[in-house]
Each structure stands twice: as structure tokens, then as C-alpha cells.
DSSP file (Angstrom, degrees, kcal/mol; ACC not computed):
  #  RESIDUE AA STRUCTURE BP1 BP2  ACC     N-H-->O    O-->H-N    N-H-->O    O-->H-N    TCO  KAPPA ALPHA  PHI   PSI    X-CA   Y-CA   Z-CA
    1    1 A M     >        0   0    0      0, 0.0     4,-1.9     0, 0.0     5,-0.2   0.000 360.0 360.0 360.0 -39.1  -26.5  -22.0    1.9
    2    2 A R  H  >  +     0   0    0      1,-0.2     4,-2.0     2,-0.2     5,-0.1   0.892 360.0  48.6 -63.3 -39.8  -28.3  -18.7    1.5
    3    3 A S  H  > S+     0   0    0      1,-0.2     4,-2.5     2,-0.2    -1,-0.2   0.854 108.6  54.3 -67.0 -32.4  -26.4  -17.2    4.5
    4    4 A L  H  > S+     0   0    0      2,-0.2     4,-1.9     1,-0.2    -1,-0.2   0.852 108.4  48.6 -66.2 -39.0  -23.2  -18.4    3.2
    5    5 A R  H  X S+     0   0    0     -4,-1.9     4,-2.1     2,-0.2    -2,-0.2   0.888 111.8  49.5 -67.7 -41.3  -23.8  -16.7   -0.2
    6    6 A G  H  X S+     0   0    0     -4,-2.0     4,-2.5     1,-0.2    -2,-0.2   0.918 110.5  50.9 -63.8 -45.2  -24.8  -13.4    1.6
    7    7 A A  H  X S+     0   0    0     -4,-2.5     4,-2.2     1,-0.2    -1,-0.2   0.895 109.6  49.8 -60.8 -39.4  -21.6  -13.7    3.7
    8    8 A A  H  X S+     0   0    0     -4,-1.9     4,-1.8     1,-0.2    -1,-0.2   0.914 111.0  49.3 -70.6 -36.0  -19.5  -14.2    0.6
    9    9 A V  H  X S+     0   0    0     -4,-2.1     4,-1.2     1,-0.2    -2,-0.2   0.941 112.3  48.2 -61.4 -47.3  -21.1  -11.1   -1.0
   10   10 A A  H  < S+     0   0    0     -4,-2.5     3,-0.2     1,-0.2    -2,-0.2   0.852 109.5  53.4 -59.5 -37.5  -20.5   -9.0    2.1
   11   11 A L  H  < S+     0   0    0     -4,-2.2     4,-0.5     1,-0.2    -1,-0.2   0.860 109.9  47.5 -66.6 -39.5  -16.9  -10.2    2.3
   12   12 A L  H  X S+     0   0    0     -4,-1.8     4,-2.4    -5,-0.2     3,-0.3   0.687  89.8  83.7 -79.9 -17.6  -16.3   -9.1   -1.3
   13   13 A L  H  X S+     0   0    0     -4,-1.2     4,-2.6     1,-0.2     5,-0.2   0.935  92.4  45.8 -51.2 -58.6  -17.9   -5.6   -1.0
   14   14 A P  H  > S+     0   0    0      0, 0.0     4,-1.9     0, 0.0    -1,-0.2   0.820 113.2  50.8 -59.8 -30.0  -14.7   -4.0    0.4
   15   15 A L  H  > S+     0   0    0     -4,-0.5     4,-1.7    -3,-0.3    -2,-0.2   0.864 110.6  49.0 -74.4 -36.1  -12.6   -5.6   -2.2
   16   16 A L  H  X S+     0   0    0     -4,-2.4     4,-1.6     2,-0.2    -1,-0.2   0.872 109.5  51.7 -69.0 -35.7  -14.9   -4.4   -5.0
   17   17 A A  H  X S+     0   0    0     -4,-2.6     4,-0.7    -5,-0.2     3,-0.2   0.939 111.1  48.8 -67.8 -41.2  -14.8   -0.9   -3.6
   18   18 A A  H >< S+     0   0    0     -4,-1.9     3,-0.6     1,-0.2    -1,-0.2   0.851 108.1  53.8 -61.9 -34.5  -11.0   -1.0   -3.6
   19   19 A A  H 3< S+     0   0    0     -4,-1.7    -1,-0.2     1,-0.2    -2,-0.2   0.801 102.0  58.7 -75.0 -29.1  -10.9   -2.3   -7.1
   20   20 A C  H 3< S+     0   0    0     -4,-1.6    -1,-0.2    -3,-0.2     2,-0.2   0.719  89.2  92.0 -71.8 -19.9  -13.1    0.6   -8.4
   21   21 A S    <<  -     0   0    0     -4,-0.7     6,-0.0    -3,-0.6    -3,-0.0  -0.513  63.8-155.3 -79.7 142.2  -10.6    3.2   -7.2
   22   22 A V  S    S+     0   0    0     -2,-0.2     2,-0.4     4,-0.0    -1,-0.1   0.815  75.8  86.1 -81.1 -32.5   -7.9    4.4   -9.5
   23   23 A N     >  -     0   0    0      1,-0.2     4,-1.4     2,-0.0     3,-0.2  -0.554  66.7-155.3 -71.8 117.9   -5.6    5.3   -6.5
   24   24 A R  H  > S+     0   0    0     -2,-0.4     4,-2.1     1,-0.2    -1,-0.2   0.851  92.4  60.1 -61.7 -34.7   -3.6    2.2   -5.4
   25   25 A Q  H  > S+     0   0    0      1,-0.2     4,-2.5     2,-0.2     5,-0.2   0.871 102.1  52.6 -65.5 -37.6   -3.2    3.6   -1.9
   26   26 A T  H  > S+     0   0    0     -3,-0.2     4,-2.2     1,-0.2    -1,-0.2   0.902 110.2  48.0 -62.8 -41.4   -7.0    3.7   -1.4
   27   27 A G  H  X S+     0   0    0     -4,-1.4     4,-2.6     2,-0.2    -2,-0.2   0.885 111.5  50.4 -69.0 -38.4   -7.2    0.0   -2.4
   28   28 A E  H  X S+     0   0    0     -4,-2.1     4,-2.7     2,-0.2    -2,-0.2   0.929 112.0  46.3 -64.9 -44.1   -4.4   -1.0   -0.1
   29   29 A R  H  X S+     0   0    0     -4,-2.5     4,-2.2     2,-0.2    -2,-0.2   0.892 113.9  48.2 -66.3 -40.3   -5.9    0.8    2.8
   30   30 A T  H  X S+     0   0    0     -4,-2.2     4,-2.5    36,-0.3    36,-0.3   0.962 114.6  46.3 -66.9 -47.5   -9.4   -0.7    2.2
   31   31 A L  H  X S+     0   0    0     -4,-2.6     4,-2.3     1,-0.2    -2,-0.2   0.894 112.1  50.4 -61.1 -42.3   -7.9   -4.2    1.8
   32   32 A T  H  X S+     0   0    0     -4,-2.7     4,-2.5     2,-0.2     5,-0.3   0.917 110.8  50.1 -60.8 -44.3   -5.7   -3.8    4.9
   33   33 A G  H  X S+     0   0    0     -4,-2.2     4,-2.8     1,-0.2    30,-0.4   0.907 110.1  49.4 -60.5 -45.6   -8.7   -2.7    6.8
   34   34 A A  H  X S+     0   0    0     -4,-2.5     4,-2.6    28,-0.4    -2,-0.2   0.907 112.6  48.1 -62.8 -41.3  -10.8   -5.6    5.6
   35   35 A I  H  X S+     0   0    0     -4,-2.3     4,-2.0     2,-0.2    -2,-0.2   0.929 114.2  44.2 -64.7 -46.5   -8.1   -8.1    6.6
   36   36 A V  H  X S+     0   0    0     -4,-2.5     4,-2.5     2,-0.2    -2,-0.2   0.898 115.0  50.1 -65.7 -41.3   -7.5   -6.7   10.0
   37   37 A G  H  X S+     0   0    0     -4,-2.8     4,-3.3    -5,-0.3    22,-0.4   0.929 110.2  50.5 -64.6 -42.4  -11.3   -6.5   10.5
   38   38 A A  H  X S+     0   0    0     -4,-2.6     4,-2.9    20,-0.4    -1,-0.2   0.908 110.8  49.3 -60.5 -41.2  -11.8  -10.1    9.4
   39   39 A A  H  X S+     0   0    0     -4,-2.0     4,-2.1     2,-0.2    -1,-0.2   0.904 114.3  44.9 -69.6 -42.5   -9.1  -11.2   11.8
   40   40 A G  H  X S+     0   0    0     -4,-2.5     4,-2.2     2,-0.2    -2,-0.2   0.936 114.1  48.4 -62.7 -46.6  -10.6   -9.3   14.7
   41   41 A G  H  X S+     0   0    0     -4,-3.3     4,-2.7    14,-0.2    14,-0.4   0.912 110.4  52.2 -60.2 -43.0  -14.1  -10.5   13.9
   42   42 A A  H  X S+     0   0    0     -4,-2.9     4,-2.1    -5,-0.2    -1,-0.2   0.918 108.8  50.3 -61.6 -39.9  -12.8  -14.1   13.6
   43   43 A A  H  X S+     0   0    0     -4,-2.1     4,-1.3     2,-0.2    -1,-0.2   0.901 113.1  45.4 -65.4 -37.9  -11.2  -13.8   17.1
   44   44 A V  H  X S+     0   0    0     -4,-2.2     4,-2.0     1,-0.2    -1,-0.2   0.910 111.3  54.5 -68.7 -39.2  -14.5  -12.5   18.6
   45   45 A G  H  X>S+     0   0    0     -4,-2.7     4,-2.0     1,-0.2     5,-0.6   0.840 103.9  54.6 -66.3 -34.0  -16.4  -15.2   16.7
   46   46 A L  H  <5S+     0   0    0     -4,-2.1    -1,-0.2     1,-0.2    -2,-0.2   0.867 110.6  46.2 -66.8 -35.7  -14.2  -17.9   18.3
   47   47 A L  H  <5S+     0   0    0     -4,-1.3    -2,-0.2    -3,-0.2    -1,-0.2   0.852 123.4  33.8 -72.2 -35.4  -15.1  -16.5   21.7
   48   48 A H  H  <5S-     0   0    0     -4,-2.0    -2,-0.2    -5,-0.1    -3,-0.2   0.502 107.5-115.8-105.1  -8.5  -18.8  -16.4   21.0
   49   49 A G  T  <5S+     0   0    0     -4,-2.0     2,-0.5    -5,-0.2    -3,-0.2   0.499  87.7 100.5  89.3   3.9  -19.2  -19.3   18.7
   50   50 A D     >< +     0   0    0     -5,-0.6     4,-1.8    -6,-0.2     5,-0.2  -0.653  39.8 161.1-121.1  74.0  -20.3  -17.5   15.5
   51   51 A F  H  >  +     0   0    0     -2,-0.5     4,-2.4    -6,-0.3    -6,-0.2   0.942  68.3  42.4 -64.7 -53.4  -17.0  -17.5   13.6
   52   52 A L  H  > S+     0   0    0      1,-0.2     4,-2.4     2,-0.2     5,-0.2   0.938 115.8  46.4 -65.0 -48.1  -18.1  -16.9   10.0
   53   53 A S  H  > S+     0   0    0      1,-0.2     4,-2.3     2,-0.2    -1,-0.2   0.876 114.8  47.7 -62.6 -37.8  -20.7  -14.2   10.7
   54   54 A S  H  X S+     0   0    0     -4,-1.8     4,-2.6     2,-0.2   -12,-0.2   0.907 111.7  50.7 -71.6 -40.8  -18.3  -12.4   13.0
   55   55 A A  H  X S+     0   0    0     -4,-2.4     4,-2.1   -14,-0.4   -14,-0.2   0.892 112.2  46.6 -59.9 -43.5  -15.5  -12.6   10.5
   56   56 A V  H  X S+     0   0    0     -4,-2.4     4,-2.5     2,-0.2    -2,-0.2   0.925 112.8  48.6 -65.3 -46.6  -17.6  -11.3    7.7
   57   57 A T  H  X S+     0   0    0     -4,-2.3     4,-2.4     1,-0.2     5,-0.2   0.899 112.2  49.9 -61.6 -41.4  -19.0   -8.4    9.8
   58   58 A G  H  X S+     0   0    0     -4,-2.6     4,-2.9     2,-0.2   -20,-0.4   0.904 110.7  49.9 -64.3 -41.0  -15.4   -7.5   10.9
   59   59 A A  H  X S+     0   0    0     -4,-2.1     4,-2.9   -22,-0.4     5,-0.2   0.907 112.1  46.8 -66.0 -41.4  -14.2   -7.6    7.3
   60   60 A V  H  X S+     0   0    0     -4,-2.5     4,-2.3     2,-0.2    -2,-0.2   0.925 116.0  44.3 -65.0 -44.6  -17.0   -5.3    6.1
   61   61 A A  H  X S+     0   0    0     -4,-2.4     4,-2.6    -5,-0.2    -2,-0.2   0.889 116.3  48.0 -68.6 -38.6  -16.5   -2.9    9.0
   62   62 A G  H  X S+     0   0    0     -4,-2.9     4,-3.1    -5,-0.2   -28,-0.4   0.927 111.6  48.9 -65.2 -46.6  -12.7   -3.0    8.6
   63   63 A G  H  X S+     0   0    0     -4,-2.9     4,-2.3   -30,-0.4    -2,-0.2   0.916 113.0  47.2 -62.3 -41.4  -12.9   -2.4    4.9
   64   64 A T  H  X S+     0   0    0     -4,-2.3     4,-2.8    -5,-0.2     5,-0.2   0.960 112.5  49.8 -61.7 -47.9  -15.2    0.5    5.3
   65   65 A G  H  X S+     0   0    0     -4,-2.6     4,-2.8     1,-0.2    -2,-0.2   0.878 109.9  51.6 -56.1 -42.1  -13.0    1.9    8.0
   66   66 A G  H  X S+     0   0    0     -4,-3.1     4,-2.2   -36,-0.3   -36,-0.3   0.917 111.2  47.4 -63.4 -41.8   -9.9    1.6    5.8
   67   67 A F  H  X S+     0   0    0     -4,-2.3     4,-2.3    -5,-0.2    -2,-0.2   0.936 114.0  46.2 -62.5 -47.7  -11.7    3.4    2.9
   68   68 A V  H  X S+     0   0    0     -4,-2.8     4,-2.5     1,-0.2    -2,-0.2   0.936 110.6  53.2 -61.2 -46.5  -12.9    6.2    5.2
   69   69 A Y  H  X S+     0   0    0     -4,-2.8     4,-2.4     1,-0.2    -1,-0.2   0.920 109.5  50.1 -52.5 -46.5   -9.5    6.6    6.7
   70   70 A D  H  X S+     0   0    0     -4,-2.2     4,-1.7     1,-0.2    -1,-0.2   0.929 110.0  48.7 -59.0 -44.8   -8.0    6.9    3.2
   71   71 A Q  H  X S+     0   0    0     -4,-2.3     4,-0.7     1,-0.2    -1,-0.2   0.891 112.0  49.7 -65.5 -36.7  -10.5    9.6    2.2
   72   72 A L  H >< S+     0   0    0     -4,-2.5     3,-0.6     1,-0.2    -1,-0.2   0.894 108.8  52.6 -66.5 -41.0   -9.8   11.5    5.5
   73   73 A K  H 3< S+     0   0    0     -4,-2.4    -1,-0.2     1,-0.2    -2,-0.2   0.803 103.8  57.8 -65.8 -29.9   -6.0   11.3    4.9
   74   74 A K  H 3<        0   0    0     -4,-1.7    -1,-0.2     1,-0.3    -2,-0.2   0.718 360.0 360.0 -69.6 -23.2   -6.5   12.7    1.4
   75   75 A R    <<        0   0    0     -4,-0.7    -1,-0.3    -3,-0.6    -2,-0.2   0.455 360.0 360.0 -86.1 360.0   -8.1   15.8    2.7
């Protein structure tokens, strides 16, 4: 149960980061990155047998990547 709670928190972090931003485009890029990352992580998890952990890791990495990409595009 503890790992599931941690996974849920990790999955929500990119969404919270997107919600804090005033710029709608930043939120959209962060959310898109999280969704794509979660899908990629889930696909890897299906191959390796650790679906939830891989999906959460992918979502966090994708959300972070989407946010960083947005910040680079603004410059």
C-alpha cells in the first residue's frame, strides 16, 4: 500500500507543476509529456513485468521533460 501511495504522489507531481503555471501552454506541454512518458513506461513495464512502477517513472520523466522543453522554447 505504501508503494502505491508513493506512486500516486509521483504521478501527480507533473500535474501539480503544470497547475502552478499561469501559462496554459506550459501546462499542456507538461501534461503531454507526462502522458507520453506514462505510455512509454507502461509499454516497457509490460515487457519487464513491473507495469505500475515503469508507468509512474515514465510519467514523471515525461512530465519533467515536457516542462523543460517548454522553458527552452520560451527562451
